N, C-alpha and C positions, 0 to 999 in steps of 0.2 A: 294807172289807178287814179280815180277821182279823189280829190282832197277832201271834199265835203259832200253831203247829201245833195246840196244845190247843184254842184258840178255834175254829179251823176244824173240828176233830173234834166239839166240843160242838154247834156250829151244824148240822153234818151229821146228828148223832145226833137232835137235836131235830126236824129236818125229817123224818127217817125215822119217828120216833114219831108225828108228826101225820099223816103219810100212812098209816101202819098203822091208826090209829084211824078214819080217814075212808073207807077203801076197801071196807068191808063184809065182810072176811074174818075168820075166826077162826083164830088161830095157836096152835100148841102146839109147845114146844121140848123136846127130849130130849137126854140125853147117856148113851150106852150102849155096851157092847162091840159089835163089828161084827155078830155073829150076832143078838144081841137087837135091834139097831137095824133089821135087815132084817125081823125078825118084827113089830116094832112098826109099821114103815111099812106092811107088807103088811096088818096088821090094820086100820090106819087107812083104807087105801084100800078094803078090803073093806067096812068099816062105812059109809064116805062115798064112794061111787063117783064117779069123775071126771065121768062123764056127767051126774050130777045135782047134785053139789056143786062141780064144778071143782076137785077136790082135787089136790094135788101136794106134792112135797118142794120147798119154797121155796128152801132153802139147806142145805148140809151141808159139814162139813170133818172131817178126821181130826186128832185131838189127838195130841200127842207120846207119850202113854201108849198109843196105839192105839185109844182110844175114838172113837166117832163122835158129833159134835154136829150135830143137824139140827133143822130147823123144818118142820113140816107146816102147810099152810093149806087152808082149805075155806070155802065160803059158809055163812052161818048156817043157811039152809034150802035144801031142794032146789028147783030150778026146774022 
């Protein structure tokens, strides 16, 4: 049992990092204004098509200043 909320957060973060290393995906994170984020995501998906690389926006959120923080993921090689 974790002693504090921080202990729990650290344990969860460590688990997520281990899983990210072991799952075979390449991840890239970006923080950009909304329109640039759309262009970046579209360029990523054009370069690494979902059908070949299983590419997707893994997670995203809008920051208080209006920028978008997002993570794209894809397989290392096309199947």
